[in-house]
Every structure is written in C-alpha cells, then in structure tokens.
RODO-292080 format. One record per residue (C-alpha): x, y, z. Coordinates in nm, 2 decimals, always signed. Layout:
BEGIN
px; py; pz
X; Y; Z
...
***
This chain:
BEGIN
px; py; pz
+0.14; +1.54; +0.68
-0.24; +1.58; +0.71
-0.48; +1.30; +0.72
-0.63; +1.42; +0.39
-0.28; +1.44; +0.22
-0.21; +1.09; +0.33
-0.54; +0.98; +0.21
-0.49; +1.13; -0.14
-0.15; +0.97; -0.17
-0.29; +0.64; -0.07
-0.56; +0.66; -0.31
-0.33; +0.73; -0.60
-0.09; +0.47; -0.51
-0.37; +0.21; -0.48
-0.45; +0.29; -0.85
-0.09; +0.22; -0.96
+0.04; +0.56; -0.95
+0.42; +0.62; -0.85
+0.47; +0.94; -0.65
+0.78; +1.13; -0.59
+0.90; +1.34; -0.31
+0.72; +1.65; -0.19
+0.80; +2.02; -0.26
+0.65; +2.29; -0.06
+0.54; +2.61; -0.25
+0.33; +2.91; -0.20
+0.02; +2.72; -0.34
+0.05; +2.41; -0.13
+0.25; +2.08; -0.14
+0.34; +1.95; -0.47
+0.43; +1.60; -0.59
+0.57; +1.47; -0.92
+0.40; +1.15; -1.03
+0.36; +0.89; -1.29
+0.01; +0.72; -1.36
+0.16; +0.41; -1.51
+0.07; +0.50; -1.86
+0.42; +0.60; -1.96
+0.78; +0.58; -1.84
+0.82; +0.94; -1.73
+0.66; +1.16; -1.45
+0.40; +1.35; -1.65
+0.15; +1.43; -1.37
+0.16; +1.67; -1.08
-0.03; +1.65; -0.76
-0.11; +1.98; -0.57
-0.25; +1.95; -0.23
-0.37; +2.24; -0.02
-0.60; +2.25; +0.28
-0.90; +2.04; +0.19
-0.85; +2.01; -0.20
-0.61; +1.82; -0.41
-0.57; +1.87; -0.78
-0.41; +1.65; -1.04
-0.27; +1.78; -1.36
-0.17; +1.56; -1.66
+0.09; +1.67; -1.90
+0.06; +1.35; -2.10
-0.30; +1.28; -2.22
-0.62; +1.28; -2.00
-0.66; +1.22; -1.63
-0.84; +0.87; -1.60
-0.96; +0.88; -1.22
-1.29; +0.74; -1.12
-1.52; +0.89; -0.86
-1.50; +1.04; -0.61
-1.24; +1.22; -0.84
-1.40; +1.49; -1.07
-1.29; +1.66; -1.39
-1.15; +2.00; -1.32
-1.08; +2.31; -1.54
-0.80; +2.30; -1.78
-0.46; +2.42; -1.65
-0.31; +2.74; -1.82
-0.14; +2.54; -2.07
-0.44; +2.34; -2.16
-0.34; +2.04; -1.96
-0.64; +1.85; -1.81
-0.71; +1.83; -1.45
-0.90; +1.63; -1.18
-0.97; +1.71; -0.82
-1.09; +1.57; -0.50
-1.19; +1.72; -0.17
-1.15; +1.61; +0.20
-1.53; +1.58; +0.21
-1.52; +1.32; -0.08
-1.29; +1.12; +0.13
-1.51; +1.14; +0.44
-1.25; +1.35; +0.63
-1.38; +1.62; +0.86
-1.32; +1.95; +0.72
-1.30; +2.12; +1.05
-0.98; +1.92; +1.13
-0.82; +2.08; +0.84
-0.96; +2.44; +0.83
-0.94; +2.51; +1.19
-0.63; +2.32; +1.29
-0.37; +2.51; +1.52
+0.00; +2.53; +1.40
+0.14; +2.17; +1.31
+0.34; +2.15; +1.63
+0.04; +2.19; +1.85
-0.19; +1.94; +1.64
-0.28; +1.64; +1.85
-0.27; +1.30; +1.68
-0.56; +1.28; +1.44
-0.88; +1.12; +1.54
-0.96; +0.78; +1.36
-1.22; +0.85; +1.11
-1.54; +0.63; +1.17
-1.58; +0.34; +0.91
-1.82; +0.40; +0.63
-2.12; +0.17; +0.72
-2.24; +0.14; +0.36
-1.90; +0.03; +0.25
-1.84; -0.22; +0.53
-2.19; -0.38; +0.50
-2.13; -0.41; +0.11
-1.79; -0.58; +0.17
-1.94; -0.81; +0.44
-2.22; -0.90; +0.23
-2.00; -1.00; -0.07
-1.77; -1.18; +0.18
-2.05; -1.38; +0.34
-2.17; -1.50; -0.01
-1.88; -1.74; +0.03
-1.77; -1.76; -0.34
-1.43; -1.93; -0.32
-1.19; -1.86; -0.62
-1.03; -2.12; -0.82
-0.67; -2.18; -0.78
-0.61; -2.05; -1.14
-0.79; -1.72; -1.09
-0.60; -1.48; -1.31
-0.48; -1.28; -1.01
-0.32; -1.60; -0.86
-0.13; -1.68; -1.17
-0.04; -1.33; -1.30
+0.31; -1.32; -1.47
+0.30; -1.70; -1.49
+0.37; -1.75; -1.12
+0.12; -1.91; -0.89
+0.05; -1.77; -0.55
-0.18; -1.92; -0.27
-0.51; -1.76; -0.23
-0.45; -1.69; +0.12
-0.82; -1.70; +0.20
-0.93; -1.44; -0.05
-1.28; -1.46; -0.20
-1.47; -1.34; -0.51
-1.75; -1.10; -0.55
-2.05; -1.33; -0.60
-2.25; -1.37; -0.92
-2.49; -1.09; -0.98
-2.28; -0.84; -0.82
-2.13; -0.56; -1.06
-1.78; -0.69; -0.96
-1.85; -1.06; -1.00
-1.54; -1.26; -1.05
-1.31; -0.99; -0.91
-1.14; -1.08; -0.57
-1.21; -0.92; -0.23
-0.92; -0.85; -0.01
-1.08; -0.72; +0.30
-0.91; -0.43; +0.50
-0.88; -0.42; +0.88
-0.74; -0.16; +1.12
-0.69; -0.14; +1.49
-0.99; +0.00; +1.67
-0.75; +0.23; +1.86
-0.38; +0.30; +1.88
-0.19; +0.02; +2.04
-0.50; -0.20; +2.06
-0.50; -0.56; +1.91
-0.87; -0.54; +1.85
-0.95; -0.49; +1.49
-1.23; -0.38; +1.27
-1.34; -0.43; +0.91
-1.28; -0.08; +0.74
-1.31; -0.16; +0.36
-1.15; -0.38; +0.09
-0.94; -0.38; -0.21
-1.08; -0.51; -0.53
-0.85; -0.72; -0.74
-0.98; -0.74; -1.10
-1.03; -1.07; -1.29
-0.89; -0.88; -1.60
-0.53; -0.85; -1.51
-0.45; -0.68; -1.83
-0.63; -0.36; -1.72
-0.41; -0.07; -1.58
-0.44; -0.07; -1.29
-0.59; -0.42; -1.21
-0.69; -0.33; -0.86
-0.90; -0.05; -0.69
-0.99; +0.05; -0.33
-1.36; +0.00; -0.26
-1.52; +0.34; -0.23
-1.56; +0.44; +0.13
-1.27; +0.21; +0.26
-1.06; +0.37; +0.54
-0.70; +0.29; +0.44
-0.49; +0.49; +0.68
-0.32; +0.23; +0.92
-0.52; -0.06; +0.76
-0.41; -0.39; +0.63
-0.50; -0.71; +0.47
-0.39; -1.00; +0.71
-0.28; -1.31; +0.55
-0.39; -1.58; +0.60
-0.75; -1.43; +0.63
-0.97; -1.58; +0.91
-1.35; -1.56; +0.93
-1.31; -1.47; +1.30
-1.16; -1.14; +1.20
-1.52; -1.03; +1.09
-1.66; -1.11; +1.42
-1.75; -0.83; +1.67
-1.46; -0.80; +1.92
-1.21; -0.95; +1.68
-0.84; -0.97; +1.79
-0.50; -1.04; +1.66
-0.45; -1.31; +1.91
-0.22; -1.61; +1.96
-0.45; -1.83; +1.74
-0.33; -1.64; +1.43
+0.00; -1.50; +1.57
+0.16; -1.77; +1.79
+0.47; -1.73; +1.98
+0.77; -1.75; +1.75
+0.59; -1.64; +1.44
+0.75; -1.40; +1.21
+0.56; -1.10; +1.08
+0.63; -0.98; +0.72
+0.48; -0.64; +0.62
+0.44; -0.59; +0.24
+0.31; -0.31; +0.03
+0.08; -0.52; -0.22
-0.15; -0.80; -0.15
+0.00; -1.03; -0.43
+0.35; -0.96; -0.29
+0.20; -1.08; +0.05
+0.05; -1.38; -0.11
+0.40; -1.46; -0.25
+0.55; -1.44; +0.09
+0.29; -1.67; +0.24
+0.32; -1.91; -0.06
+0.69; -1.95; +0.02
+0.69; -1.94; +0.39
+0.39; -2.14; +0.52
+0.46; -2.47; +0.70
+0.29; -2.66; +0.42
+0.53; -2.52; +0.17
+0.85; -2.57; +0.35
+0.85; -2.82; +0.65
+1.06; -2.67; +0.93
+1.08; -2.31; +0.79
+0.97; -2.04; +1.03
+0.60; -1.98; +1.03
+0.53; -1.64; +0.89
+0.22; -1.43; +0.86
+0.16; -1.12; +0.65
+0.02; -0.77; +0.67
-0.02; -0.61; +0.33
-0.03; -0.23; +0.37
-0.13; -0.17; +0.02
+0.12; +0.12; -0.03
+0.46; +0.24; +0.07
+0.32; +0.55; +0.24
+0.12; +0.33; +0.48
+0.42; +0.11; +0.60
+0.52; +0.35; +0.88
+0.17; +0.36; +1.02
+0.17; -0.02; +1.04
+0.50; -0.01; +1.22
+0.36; +0.23; +1.48
+0.08; +0.01; +1.55
+0.32; -0.30; +1.59
+0.54; -0.11; +1.83
+0.25; +0.05; +2.03
+0.06; -0.28; +2.06
+0.37; -0.46; +2.18
+0.37; -0.71; +1.91
+0.70; -0.58; +1.76
+0.86; -0.64; +2.11
+0.77; -1.01; +2.11
+0.79; -1.10; +1.73
+1.03; -1.07; +1.46
+0.93; -0.81; +1.20
+1.05; -0.78; +0.84
+0.95; -0.50; +0.60
+0.95; -0.64; +0.25
+1.04; -0.33; +0.04
+0.97; -0.27; -0.33
+1.29; -0.18; -0.50
+1.16; +0.17; -0.61
+1.44; +0.35; -0.79
+1.52; +0.71; -0.86
+1.21; +0.79; -1.10
+0.99; +0.70; -0.79
+1.22; +0.87; -0.55
+1.30; +0.53; -0.40
+0.97; +0.57; -0.19
+0.95; +0.19; -0.13
+1.30; +0.17; +0.00
+1.28; +0.49; +0.21
+0.93; +0.41; +0.36
+1.04; +0.04; +0.44
+1.36; +0.17; +0.62
+1.15; +0.43; +0.81
+0.91; +0.16; +0.90
+1.17; -0.07; +1.03
+1.34; +0.20; +1.25
+1.01; +0.27; +1.40
+0.94; -0.08; +1.52
+1.28; -0.22; +1.56
+1.24; -0.45; +1.25
+1.46; -0.54; +0.95
+1.42; -0.47; +0.58
+1.41; -0.73; +0.31
+1.52; -0.58; -0.02
+1.65; -0.70; -0.36
+1.93; -0.48; -0.48
+1.90; -0.45; -0.85
+1.84; -0.20; -1.13
+1.48; -0.34; -1.18
+1.22; -0.09; -1.07
+0.96; -0.20; -0.81
+1.12; -0.55; -0.79
+0.96; -0.75; -0.51
+0.90; -1.10; -0.38
+0.64; -1.17; -0.63
+0.90; -1.10; -0.90
+1.12; -1.35; -0.76
+0.85; -1.61; -0.82
+0.80; -1.48; -1.17
+1.17; -1.52; -1.24
+1.15; -1.88; -1.17
+0.79; -1.94; -1.29
+0.89; -2.29; -1.44
+1.01; -2.41; -1.10
+0.79; -2.32; -0.82
+1.01; -2.49; -0.57
+1.30; -2.27; -0.67
+1.08; -1.96; -0.67
+0.97; -2.03; -0.31
+1.33; -2.10; -0.21
+1.44; -1.76; -0.34
+1.16; -1.57; -0.16
+1.25; -1.76; +0.16
+1.61; -1.64; +0.12
+1.49; -1.30; +0.04
+1.32; -1.29; +0.38
+1.57; -1.46; +0.57
+1.85; -1.20; +0.43
+1.66; -0.90; +0.57
+1.90; -0.63; +0.68
+1.91; -0.36; +0.96
+1.78; -0.02; +0.84
+2.15; +0.11; +0.91
+2.28; -0.16; +0.67
+2.03; -0.08; +0.40
+2.13; +0.29; +0.42
+2.49; +0.18; +0.37
+2.41; -0.05; +0.09
+2.17; +0.17; -0.09
+2.35; +0.52; -0.08
+2.17; +0.60; -0.42
+1.84; +0.62; -0.22
+1.95; +0.81; +0.09
+2.24; +1.04; -0.03
+2.07; +1.25; -0.29
+2.29; +1.54; -0.40
+2.16; +1.91; -0.37
+2.22; +1.93; -0.75
+1.95; +1.68; -0.82
+1.71; +1.83; -0.58
+1.74; +2.17; -0.75
+1.70; +2.02; -1.09
+1.37; +1.84; -0.97
+1.24; +2.19; -0.83
+1.32; +2.35; -1.17
+1.13; +2.08; -1.34
+0.83; +2.15; -1.12
+0.85; +2.51; -1.22
+0.87; +2.43; -1.58
+0.55; +2.19; -1.57
+0.35; +2.46; -1.41
+0.46; +2.78; -1.60
***
C-alpha cells in the first residue's frame, strides 16, 4: 500500500467512515465504504497513482477541503476527489517508483509548519476544558480529560478540543515531534464529531495519554518519566476510547492496578504502523503491549479486529476485544453500558484489558473475521461491479 493510499484511508476513517477490504481492478484499487449516514455500504473509493475518487450511491458527498467536488459518475452519482499533492505527498515517489518489490521504505513526509505552529499556538493558550465538556460525557459516561485542551476564545474552533498528534522523528527512535492534531467538536451531535486538522501528518502518528507539556519541547522523548518500568501500553483506535482506558487504569482510579499509558492511533489502519515503531524502538520488548480492538463486524470487513491482530503479531502484544454482535463496540462502550455506576464501568474496562488474548487465540475465537468463504468474496466483487456499471 502506497503512502498516498494509506493517507486517503486514514483521512476518511478519521471522518467516521467505515471502509471494507480492497479489490484490485484495471482502474486501480477499489474499496466499499459507509460514510456513517446510513446502515449500508453506499460509497466506493477508487485509488490509482496520485488521485482518489469517492462515489456516493446514496445522496451527496459531504467531504471538506482539501477534497473537491468531481464530475458525476455515469449513473449520475456525485463524486469527490483528492490528490497526493493535496495531502502533501511528493508525486515523484508515486509516479516514478520502481516495482513494489524494489520500493524502499517510504521517506517520512516533513511536518507542515503552518499546521504545527497553529496547533502549538492553540495549545499554548492554555484553555483547560471543564470536566463536563460534551466530549468527556458523550453517551452519558464520563472520561478523564487526559490532558486535552480547548481551542481558545476567538479561534474559529473555540470550545472544541485539541488532541495533539506526535510521531517518532525516525523509525525506531524514541524522540518524537508534533505533527498535527485531531479536533474533537463541542457539538457531539454532529456526524462526524471529530476532524483531523488540515496539514496533519497522520501515518504512524498517535495521541499519547496522558499528555505532557514536555512532549512539545525540542528533543522530546518517550522516556522513563512517562513510561516507567512495568508500565503497560494500550494502543487504541480513538482518543475517547483511550481516555476510557486511562480513566479505568490510572493509579488514582484503582489503587494497586497496573499503571497504564495509552497511544491513540486514530484509525485501525494505523495500528500496525504503531506496532512496528514499538518493536523497532525496543519498547515492546520491555513493556507489555495490548492492542484494544474495536469490534468491527462483517459490514466493515472486521477491519478493527484484523488490524489489531496484525499489530499484535508485529510487536508481540495481545489483543483486547469484546466478542459480541454489537458493531464497533469498544472500551468506551463498556463505560456507557454502566453509565449509572462509574466504578462498575471502570472495573469492566480493567477486566477488558486484563483479559487480552494472543493473536492466535483471537483468530480461533473469531473465525467469522478470519475464515471468510470464497463465496462471500465473490459476492462482494459482484457488488462492486453492480455499483460501477
């Protein structure tokens, strides 16, 4: 998968889209997707070289800049498109790349200075949110702020939360740099209620919880002050899921429980990248790592489960997963189910993490996610063909 394809999928997932598995065709790589506005996969994503096109077979395509409206499809369906240039990816690495087997690991894209300076300025305004900010009580279950801040008064996003993104400065390095942010809306009724700040570099990036001011300093490192010996690392998809884990596992929440820090990857597709870094940096060899999976089901091609298992296999970690028929169920949902008893909710989250399983055990327990029949694959390919005739 090219850096451009990864960036496109990350961008759409961050906007609340659920993306199925890829199919290779003459015109490029195609995915079925659900933009969250309905229960079925009514969108398709076609990615070829340096351009990605989204076609919606249900209503319009509501994607903000840098996405742009495209020409109607042959059946009149609206489209939108985005290019590698829009995402700050060097076109030459796509257009002139040798065959995939010979392609070296992609170079890390430089951070966007405008984006980073804007995030830093908003962060340095030091607007600390109330404990009852709508993002902290969504669904009726409270989560600890984890160090997040608000965009300041007068800012066009005033009142929304800033979740700063960091990434390693080099593969295997414990030194990190600010590379963007996720914006969590005050209006939690919006769909989606979170966006990636324009210009953010998301590949291999994460939101560390708890956040520390020292992460913003030149030469910042993930060191023993944040990750002491014996501390467990839980990698989640979403920030709110990460906050739920921190709420339940921090020492102030349960004296004597295992101290736990969180890396929020923001999407399932980013989990393996974080796992590779944890392994290359040596962190996975010296700390327990748990990948907290979203219980994505067949409509989402089980992507949350599959990517969590892939990540755990890379770094030698385990997978925490709720086996249920509830799509997308995660640690935050455990709190919501027990929203009238915070202590019971936190205990359920701790049990969820403590019961993490090996990747092999998850494969055995969730045959539905890993033993798809050829018949089903054929039906999905035929559905693609129908959508694009």
